[in-house]
Residue, then its C-alpha position, 0 to 999 in steps of 0.5 A: m493467533k492472538r496475544a493474550g492479555g498484557r498491555p498494547r505494545e508501542l513501537r517506534a518508526t522513522v516515517t519517510f515522506l516521498t513525492m514524485e512531481s511528474r511521470p517518470v521516464v524510466t525502462p519498465p521492470p520485467p513482468p513477473l514469470l506468473k500470470t498476472a491480472l491487475l484489476k481495479c476493484e469496483n464497489p469492493p466489499v469491506h470484507f475483501y478490503r479487510y482481507l487484502y489489507d490483512a493478507v498484505g499488511r500484517p507482517w508490517y503492522w498496518i493498524e490504521r484500517r483495522l480500527w475503522s468501522d465497517d461503515r466508515l471503511q464502506e464510505h471511504l471505499a465508496n468515494e469515486k476518488v478512492a481506487l482499490y487495485a488487487l493484483y492476481l498472481g497465478g490466479v490468487p491474490g498477491g498484492m493490493a494498492e489503494l490510490d486516493f485523488r481526493e486532493r485536487n491535482a495530487g494523488q496519494l498511494s495510501y497502501f501498497g504491497l504484496t502477500p508474504e508469498f510473493i515478496g523477494r520474487r521481484i514482483g514489487p517493482w513491477f507492481l509498483h511501476q504499474i500503479v505509478e502509471l495509473s496514477w499519473a493517468e489521472p489529472i495529477s501534478i504530484l503523487r505522494v507515498n510514505t513508507c516506514t521502517l516497519d515496512y519490508k526492508k526494501a520499501l524505501v529503495t524500491y520507492q526511490r528507484a521508481g522515481f519517488i524523492p524523500v522529502g521529509r522524515i518523522e519519528r512516530s510511536v505505533v500502538v499495536p493492539r493487544d489482539y493484533p495477530d503475531 
């Protein structure tokens, strides 16, 4: 549903930046009690990316990629240093992770999350562990992620339990477009 008329909303958020400087040595979280498949999306079409981005990010005000043109998004996805992973749970898309390795020796977990129907079922820590392992298979010496107070309430603690360390915080405004679905 689209909001009618009015001005865009402005939301305040505290952004926390986190890093991991070596592969964590932790006991992996237990796998979900559903059939799972974690697939790297090779040459994903823009519409599929937009579907995942919206299905996972709508409740958390993921705005940035919505504002990109199809051409810009296609160019981004075509970069061999950018990887999109789709998590399937019980045969349906249940999550996504976008990794960016364009910076030498560094990885960025740009987007990560589950669709609303799979949140709160202890799947997130397992999924994050899989993505962290995939990241450290690359030639990196640091892995970065950020989260904010608009994200799921357990996002920050989940990243910290996975081995990420907070290294900074900033306050920021997020302008929610008038046509953003509620």
